[in-house]
N, C-alpha and C positions, 0 to 999 in steps of 0.2 A: 823678592816675594821672601817671606817670613815666613820660617816651616814654625816656632811659633801657634801653639792654641790658644787664638782667640776668645778670650769672654765671650760672650752672646750681649753686653750692649760696646766692648773695645770693637765689635766686629760689626754692630749694628752703627753704629758710628762712622765706621772706618765707609763701610754702605754706602749711608747717604751723605758724604763731606762727596763722596764718587757720582753721586746721583743726582744731575746737575738740571734740572729744572727747563723745562723746555720753554719755551715763549710764546710761538704760531699761537694768532688767536683768528676765529673765526665766528663771523655772529649766526645764528641761528634762531629757530622760532621756538617764542616760549615750551610749544606743545612738543620737542625735540630736545631739549634740554635737561629734562632731568634723566640723575645722575653726571650730569656736565660738573664743571671746573668753571667760578667764576674769572672772570681774567681781568676785572677793574672793577673797583663802587661801585657800587649802586646807590646812586644818591635823590629822596626824593622830590618830585617836583608841583605834588600836589597835597594839599593838606586834604587831612582826615581823622574825622572826617569836615565835608569842604564846609560844615554849614552848622551852625548850634542843630539836633537833632535830636528827637522824642524817642529814647530808650524804650518806651512802651506802649505798649495799645493807652490811650485813653484818653484828656482832659487837659489841654492847654486852657493853662490858668494866671492868674499876675494877680502872686501870692499879696502884695500893698490895699492892693484893694480888696481881700476878701479881710483883711482885718479890720479896716475899718466900717464892717457891715457884719451884722450879728447872724443875717440871712444867708447862708451857703447853697441859696439854689440861681444856678445861672441860666439865661438864654440860651440854649447854642446858633455860636456867627454864624456855623462853618462846616463840611468837615476838609479833614488835610488828609490826604495819601499819601501814602511812598513814593518818590519822582514829581507830583507837583505839590506849588510852595502859594501859603493864600493872595487872597489879591490884594488884601487890605486887612490895616494893624489890627490884633485884639481890639475891641470894645471897650467900653465902661462896664458892667455888669454882665458883663459876654462871658462865653469858652468855645474852643474850635474843641469839636470830637476832632483825634490825631489820631497817625498810626506808627508807631515802629518807625522809624526812622524818615520819617516825615519831617523839611526843613519848621521849626519849630515858628510862631508868629512874633513880627513886631510887637513888642507890648511885654508878651506874655515871658514870666521866670522860671514856669514847674509846667511840673504835666503831674497830676493826677491820675494812678492809676485805674482801669479799668472796673476792675477788680473791686475800689472805694470807694465808685459811685454806683446810682441807681436813675434811669433815667424820663422822664413824665414829659407829657406834651409837648418837646418841642424844643425842654429843659435839662440840663442832666444837675445831681442830688451830691456836695460834694458830702459825703461821708466822713471822711477821714481832712482834715484840712494839713498837705503842704506846705513845705518850706520853700526859698529859693530855692532855682537852681533843680530842687528834684527833680531824678529821672531825665536830665536833658545831660545829652550827650557833648559838650562843647566841640567848637570851631579850633581842630589839630589837637584833641585829648590825643589820639593812637600814635600821633606822623603833621608834625610841619614840615613844610618846604627846607629842601637842605638839609635834615638828615640823611645819617646816613644806616640802608636801610638791611644791604648786603654786604659783607664786607668782600675783598678780591682773597680769592681760594676758599670757599669755602664751596663745598661740594654741597650743588642742588639740587631740593627736592621738593618734595609737593606745595611745601607750606611757605614756600622761598618762593616759591611760582606762586603761588594764590599773590601773595605780599607785591610781583610781580606786575601783575595781571591790575594789581587795585590802580597801583598806579599810570594803568594807561599803556603800559609798554607790551608790544606783541614781539618783540626781538629783543636778545642778551646776547651780549660780548664774552665764549665762553674762550679757553686754551683746545688747541685742536686736540684729537683722542694722539697714547703716544700707541704709538706702533711697536708689539709685542711679538717678539717670534718664537712658537717650542717647538719644544725637539725631541726627541727620546736618542739614546745609542745604544748601540749595540747586539750582537748575531745573535744572542741568544731570544731575540723580541722578534713575534712575529706579530702586526696588525690585526687588530679586531675580526672582524669575518672575512680571513680569507685561509684558506690551511698551515697551519703547522707545521714544520719540522719535527720531530723522537725528541730534540732536544732545545725544542723551541719551548718560550710558553708570551701567552700574549699582554703585549703591551698597553700598561694602566694607566704611567702617568703622563700619558700630555692632556686626555682628553681631565684627570685631575684637577692637575695645573693650573689650565685653560679656564676652568667652572670657577675656581680660586679669583681668578683673573677677570671675568666676564663681571663679577660684582666692582669691579676696579672702571666697568664703560670704557676700556681700552679696545685698541684693533687690532684681532688677533691676525696672525698667520699662523700655519701650521706649516712646518719643515715635513713632520711625518718622521720618520722613524731611518738614520744612520747607522750601517755595519758599521767594528770599529777596523776601519781602516783608517790607516793617514791619508790618501791623499780624498780620501770620499768628506773625511771629516775638514784637510782644513780645504774645498773645496765651498762644505756650507757653512764653514763660520764666513771664508772671506764673503760667500754673499749675499749671506744675512746680515755680514756690515756693512749695506749699501744699500742698508732695507729696511730695518728694523731700527729703533731704540736702544730696545733691553732685548737678548738674548737671554729665555730662558732654556740650559738644557738638562737635560737629566740620565746621568749616570757618565762612566768614566773618566771622575774624578779624583777617581783613590789610585792607589797606588800598586793594582797588577798588572799583570805586561802585554792586557790590549786595554791599559785607563788613557785613552791616546789624549782625549777632549781637552786636560789642563795644558798638557808640554805647551799641545796646539796655541794657543789661549796666547801663552806665552811668548809664542817662534811670532805668531802673526803681531800683538798689541802685547798685552803690559796680564800679568796675573801676580794680584794684591793682597790674597791669602786666600790655605785654600783649607783650612782646622781650626774648627770651635771647638769648646770641650759644651756642651750637649749632644742626647741623647734623648730619640731619634737624634742622629743628622750633621755627626761628625765633617763625613769628610765636603763642605758646601767652598763651592769657590768664588771667586769675585776677581772678575778681570777687565780689558777691556782689548779693544779691537775699534780701532779709529777711534770716531765719535754715539759706538756702539758700544753697551754698557756689557759686561755678560753673567750669568751668576749660574754655573752647575748646581745640579743640587743631586743628594746620591741618588744613587740605584733602585735604593727599599723605596716599596712602594710608600712607606709610611715616615721616613726619612724624606722623601720628597713631596711631602704632607703638609709635616710639618712646619720642616725649615723656608715650603713655598711663604706659609701662613707670617713665622716668627720674622720673615728679612724678604721676600722677594716683592712683598705688598708690601711693607710700610718704601722699599723702592720704588715702587709704583708710583704711590704717595705722594713723596717727594719729587722725582721728575716732573709728578702735573702743576704741581705747583700746589696744592693740598694742604693748607693750613692745619697745626694742631693734630693730625695721625698717627703720630709715629706711636705711639701709645697707649700697647692692648689691654682692652678692660677684661679685666676681671676680678671675681667679687673673694672672700673669703670665707674659709667653710672649714667643717671639721674632719677630720679623718676616723671612717667606721671603723680601721683594721689597723691590725700592724704592719710593719714594715720598719724590711734589711735592707740597705746596698750597698754598695761600695761605692763609697765620694771620693769626689772628680773632676765630674761633672753636672750639668745641671736637667735635672730628668725631669721633659713630656708627660708625667705618663700615663693614658688612654684611664676614662677613668665614667661613672652617671653620677651628675651627681642632682639633691632632690631636695627638696622642702621637708623639713619635720613635723611636726605638730608645734612646733612654735614659731617658725615658719622664718627658722634660720637654714642654712644650708648644711648639707652632709654627702661626704664624698664616699664613693668606693674606687680605690685604682682595679684595674686589671688582674688578672694571677699573671697573664703569661705578658708577658712588655716587649715580643719580638716586633725588631720593624720588619720584617716579612709579612707578617700575619698582618693582610687591610683589616680584616671582621674586625680588628680589634679598630677598625673607627666606626665602620657603621654599626658598631655597637653598643660605640663610646658614646659620648655629650657634653662634653666635657676632654681639657689637658689639665691634670694636675703636675705641678709647678712643687718639686724638691729641690732646691737649692745645693748649691756648689758641695758646699762644707758636709750637708744633714747626709748621715749614714742608719741614721732610728730613726721611727717617726713611731708614736703609740697613741692605740687609741684617745681620741680628744684632742691630739695637738689641731691647730691651725694650722693650714696651709693655702695657698694663696691657688683658685683655682681664671682658668682662662675658660666661657661657654667654645664653644664650635661654632654654634649659632644665635645670635638674639636681637 
């Protein structure tokens, strides 16, 4: 185990190297597949559209015939609605009235939109001569049989499910849900809803971490609160290593006399690192017990919140097999106030971001950045990123900003 402070990039690289993707696959209904990870490429077996069809409500005509005659008044041969097909080809001097999505009849090569026509006693007058293929959607123009529609590792959303359904698929193969355990450690913690001693505070990290991870659609197992007791902690982590793929704990990973978690993980398995050069969140521990990956978050609520987003979420995405999932979304903004601080760690300051009258982002960090002040998260809508080597920022300087919700 290294005692060196790692940069966020070094820590994330080590964490992702240790996070091995699970490979267990299950088949689910497309109605249950939202936010799941696709287990294999989905390949089209149906052309979309399956035939040339009308892109407009209008009249199907033959443009070559229209070019041979000055008359643009055509007899209406029939009506083709969506879901039906013309029984006979288009005849010379005639037009089919056709609805959006209906198959284009044989001998027709254009559709005149209804706004460019007028009807008169069973005939239609073409007020604007069309060109060939106008308002016709060609067969397989959207999807051709054999096309890869959705790639393995994609997190499935509504647009993917609509695409699968358009191919006639009612089930899809997905990676099984990752099993993630959550626990809070500390004799000073009391469970919300229960009585607490005068020396205790109500525990808040489990529900916060659980809520963050629910967005990744994992199977959560709540191990509750465990006191700072070596025997109890050893039993907890031994039990967890046989039940979950990832164990996320908060508290007990610093250097206090009662901070046993890190040492117990090292005894039962291995600790890879436990100090990263970020603020808040320096004491983050990464380890392993058997096949269970261990993530030890700091006990301070803000530190726990920030490190869960920066490190645990990418680990979860990697273990689920999700593609291109490790770069958090950020934008550039100008700071509205001066800032002075001690350089050395990358600082994720709680802040508010707004668009100015020109449509550009501006960001204002909070004066209090204490990792124990949870209201700094509830009042913030972003994290303002101050690089390790920056000790001073002036009004108007550009900074990276990570929205908390987008």
